[in-house]
Steps between C-alpha positions, in 0.01 A plus 500: 500500500572400861486128570519364852616148569337426836746456787783624276456858382391728220655525155461768237436326170479682168162502330664306217491195728129532587383294203738213582403509867132488401566208264672307779217586740243363253708183451514454878120534522460241222737258677320538833159453338632184331642375830848482345732580789819436300409753231374746759828482692704553180294802393485650850876467537543674163283790623708549812829460314399757238412757765826440687711499183340787308373713786684746719457457874307796644660670799331402825430867576297538178131483586374439145204266483532173312322456168531121526564277801650159430466243780819372667712247313406219741131523404325162524267368232207536741587868552549542124143384444384803700740751341505387137134486404280701268715782363797401713729752667482748213148594390442547132 
């Protein structure tokens, strides 16, 4: 799975991490829908940290398309309300 962190780069993440990434995505949606910015920020930071920690940075010359695009780490709560709604970043 290729995950892009906007404004940062793409990471190759093993499919073993897809379930955890989806769980965090769903938790972020729940936090945004509840208007809980503190919980959203904690969960969103965990998503980004997991991708950075467990992923391998994709070479800039690699033109693989991203399976998931995570907004930049400085995402505001107002922007999160647009991104983290419905099924979130990861459908399904």
